[in-house]
C-alpha positions in Angstrom: -14.1 8.9 8.3 -11.4 6.5 7.2 -12.2 2.8 7.1 -10.3 0.3 9.1 -8.9 -3.0 7.9 -12.1 -4.9 8.4 -14.1 -2.4 6.3 -11.6 -2.6 3.4 -11.7 -6.5 3.6 -15.5 -6.4 3.5 -15.4 -4.0 0.5 -13.1 -6.5 -1.2 -15.5 -9.4 -0.5 -18.3 -7.3 -2.0 -16.3 -6.6 -5.1 -15.3 -10.2 -5.5 -18.9 -11.2 -5.2 -19.8 -8.8 -8.0 -17.0 -10.2 -10.1 -18.2 -13.7 -9.5 -21.7 -12.7 -10.6 -20.4 -11.0 -13.7 -18.3 -14.0 -14.7 -21.2 -16.3 -14.1 -23.3 -14.2 -16.4 -20.5 -14.3 -19.0 -20.6 -18.1 -19.0 -24.3 -17.9 -20.0 -23.5 -15.9 -23.1 -20.1 -17.2 -24.2 -20.0 -19.1 -27.5 -16.5 -20.3 -28.1 -15.2 -23.2 -26.0 -11.7 -21.6 -25.6 -13.3 -18.5 -24.2 -15.6 -20.6 -21.9 -12.5 -22.3 -20.5 -10.8 -19.0 -19.8 -13.9 -17.6 -18.1 -14.3 -20.7 -16.0 -10.7 -20.4 -14.9 -11.2 -16.8 -14.0 -14.3 -17.7 -12.1 -12.5 -20.4 -10.1 -9.7 -17.9 -9.2 -12.3 -15.4 -8.0 -14.1 -18.0 -6.0 -10.8 -19.0 -4.4 -10.0 -15.4 -3.6 -13.5 -14.9 -2.2 -13.1 -17.9 0.1 -9.8 -16.4 1.4 -11.4 -13.0 1.8 -14.3 -14.5 3.7 -11.9 -16.2 6.1 -10.0 -13.0 6.6 -13.2 -11.1 7.3 -14.3 -13.7 9.8 -11.0 -13.5 11.7 -11.1 -9.7 11.7 -14.6 -9.7 13.1 -13.4 -11.7 16.1 -10.6 -9.3 17.0 
């Protein structure tokens, strides 16, 4: 059965959470400061996307 919009958004939130966990793990192992900064910037972008995704999922649950 094909998913609806809510299912796809929930899948996206799950994938973003996994990306967040991976980037957090990467911060634990990175050695170079310039790479740490890039990973932190990526992590911030993923967290922002995750917040938006969560808001969208909440709205879709109400409809």
